[in-house]
C-alpha positions as CSV (number, residue, x, y, z in Angstrom):
1,X,-48.5,10.6,16.7
2,X,-45.8,13.3,16.5
3,X,-43.5,11.0,18.9
4,X,-43.5,8.5,16.3
5,X,-42.2,10.8,13.7
6,X,-39.4,11.9,15.9
7,X,-38.1,8.4,16.4
8,X,-38.6,7.7,12.5
9,X,-36.5,11.2,11.8
10,X,-34.2,10.0,14.7
11,X,-33.8,6.5,13.6
12,X,-33.3,7.9,9.5
13,X,-31.0,10.6,10.9
14,X,-28.8,8.0,12.4
15,X,-28.8,5.5,9.9
16,X,-27.8,8.4,7.4
17,X,-25.0,9.2,9.7
18,X,-23.9,5.5,10.1
19,X,-23.8,5.1,6.1
20,X,-21.6,8.2,5.9
21,X,-19.3,7.2,8.9
22,X,-18.9,3.4,6.8
23,X,-18.2,5.4,3.6
24,X,-15.9,8.2,5.0
25,X,-13.9,5.0,6.6
26,X,-13.9,3.0,3.6
27,X,-11.1,4.8,2.1
28,X,-13.3,5.7,-1.1
29,X,-13.6,9.4,-2.0
30,X,-17.0,11.4,-1.5
31,X,-17.7,15.1,-2.0
32,X,-14.6,16.0,0.0
33,X,-11.8,18.0,-0.6
34,X,-9.3,15.3,0.2
35,X,-7.5,14.3,-3.2
36,X,-8.4,10.6,-4.8
37,X,-7.1,8.7,-7.2
38,X,-8.3,8.7,-10.9
39,X,-10.3,5.8,-12.2
40,X,-11.0,4.2,-8.6
41,X,-11.6,7.6,-6.4
42,X,-10.0,5.6,-3.4
43,X,-8.0,8.0,-0.8
44,X,-5.5,8.2,1.7
45,X,-7.5,7.1,4.6
46,X,-7.7,9.0,8.1
47,X,-5.6,7.6,10.9
48,X,-3.8,5.1,8.4
49,X,-0.4,5.3,10.3
50,X,-1.9,3.8,13.5
51,X,-2.7,0.9,11.9
52,X,-1.7,-2.3,12.3
53,X,1.0,-3.8,10.6
54,X,0.3,-6.5,8.0
55,X,3.8,-7.2,6.8
56,X,7.0,-5.4,6.2
57,X,8.9,-5.8,2.7
58,X,12.6,-4.7,0.9
59,X,12.3,-3.7,-2.8
60,X,15.8,-4.1,-4.1
61,X,16.7,-2.4,-7.6
62,X,15.4,-0.7,-9.5
63,X,13.7,1.0,-6.4
64,X,15.4,0.3,-3.8
65,X,12.8,0.7,-1.1
66,X,11.6,0.0,2.3
67,X,8.0,-0.9,2.7
68,X,5.3,-1.6,5.2
69,X,2.1,-2.5,4.4
70,X,-0.7,-1.8,7.2
71,X,-4.2,-2.8,7.5
72,X,-7.4,-1.6,8.9
73,X,-9.1,-3.4,11.5
74,X,-11.2,-5.6,8.9
75,X,-8.3,-6.6,7.0
76,X,-6.4,-7.6,9.8
77,X,-9.3,-9.9,11.3
78,X,-9.8,-11.0,7.8
79,X,-5.5,-12.2,7.8
80,X,-5.9,-13.5,11.0
81,X,-9.0,-15.5,10.5
82,X,-7.3,-16.5,6.7
83,X,-10.4,-15.5,5.3
84,X,-10.1,-15.4,1.5
85,X,-11.7,-13.5,-0.1
86,X,-10.9,-10.7,1.4
87,X,-14.6,-8.9,2.7
88,X,-15.9,-5.4,1.2
89,X,-14.7,-3.2,3.8
90,X,-11.0,-4.1,4.0
91,X,-8.4,-1.5,3.2
92,X,-4.8,-1.9,2.8
93,X,-2.2,0.7,2.7
94,X,1.4,0.2,1.7
95,X,4.0,2.9,2.4
96,X,7.1,2.7,0.8
97,X,10.3,4.9,1.9
98,X,14.2,5.3,0.1
99,X,16.1,2.8,1.4
100,X,19.3,4.3,2.7
101,X,22.2,3.4,4.9
102,X,22.3,4.0,8.7
103,X,24.9,6.1,10.1
104,X,24.6,4.9,13.5
105,X,25.2,1.0,12.1
106,X,26.8,0.3,8.8
107,X,25.4,-3.0,8.0
108,X,21.9,-1.3,8.8
109,X,19.5,0.5,6.4
110,X,16.8,3.0,7.5
111,X,14.0,4.6,5.7
112,X,15.0,7.8,4.0
113,X,13.1,10.0,1.7
114,X,8.7,8.7,1.4
115,X,8.5,7.7,-1.9
116,X,4.7,6.3,-2.2
117,X,1.6,6.0,-0.3
118,X,-0.7,3.0,-2.0
119,X,-4.0,2.0,-1.2
120,X,-6.4,-0.8,-1.9
121,X,-10.0,-0.8,-0.9
122,X,-12.3,-3.8,-1.0
123,X,-15.7,-3.1,-2.2
124,X,-17.5,-5.6,-4.6
125,X,-20.3,-3.5,-5.6
126,X,-18.4,-0.1,-6.7
127,X,-15.3,-2.3,-8.2
128,X,-16.9,-5.6,-9.9
129,X,-14.5,-5.2,-13.1
130,X,-11.3,-5.2,-11.0
131,X,-11.9,-8.5,-8.7
132,X,-13.9,-6.3,-5.9
133,X,-10.3,-3.9,-5.6
134,X,-10.2,-0.1,-5.7
135,X,-6.7,1.3,-6.1
136,X,-5.2,4.5,-5.2
137,X,-1.4,5.7,-5.7
138,X,0.0,8.8,-4.0
139,X,3.3,10.6,-3.9
140,X,3.4,13.6,-1.6
141,X,-0.4,13.4,-0.5
142,X,-1.4,14.0,-4.4
143,X,-2.8,10.6,-6.8
144,X,-0.3,9.6,-9.7
145,X,-1.5,10.2,-13.1
146,X,-4.3,7.7,-14.6
147,X,-1.9,6.2,-16.9
148,X,0.0,4.9,-14.0
149,X,-3.5,3.6,-12.0
150,X,-4.3,1.6,-15.6
151,X,-1.3,-0.8,-14.1
152,X,-2.5,-1.5,-10.7
153,X,-5.2,-4.2,-11.4
154,X,-3.6,-5.8,-14.1
155,X,-0.1,-6.4,-11.9
156,X,-2.2,-7.7,-9.1
157,X,-4.7,-9.9,-12.2
158,X,-1.4,-11.4,-13.9
159,X,0.6,-12.5,-10.3
160,X,-1.9,-13.1,-7.6
161,X,-5.4,-13.5,-8.7
162,X,-5.5,-16.8,-6.9
163,X,-5.0,-14.8,-3.7
164,X,-7.8,-12.3,-4.1
165,X,-5.3,-10.2,-6.0
166,X,-3.1,-9.4,-3.1
167,X,0.6,-9.7,-2.7
168,X,1.0,-9.2,0.9
169,X,1.4,-12.2,3.3
170,X,0.6,-11.8,6.5
171,X,3.6,-11.5,9.0
172,X,2.9,-13.4,12.3
């Protein structure tokens, strides 16, 4: 009897730990000290700088930015397989820098000052009103104000609803 209770406790504890790990990896805020975006509660995921490149991008005026979109393992698998809509657990992170002239090679541009980190988290239960996506926009690691976050879904909905609200195409 006691061994059955210990086994049940061990299983319950393992399930709770696994659930906590999944939530932490999801980029969705929980009770932590990580800054979270208003409205959606998205956070900057740990380890995102080591994620695989989905695609680079160049933004001309008015922002004049170099950008890179990286994805977690779920995102990479979905892009590789051509899965649409993206599955829950997909996280995309867009990094952006001011584009500056290279001092070493005049026709090249290089990343200058970092401008933003933007996050998209797919969780259809948590975000049913925004196509299943939660959004986060951060400057210097801090979320921007709520008014700026209100524009996230509206822009994605107006332009790429037919692609599961995702602008970035996979660069093969």
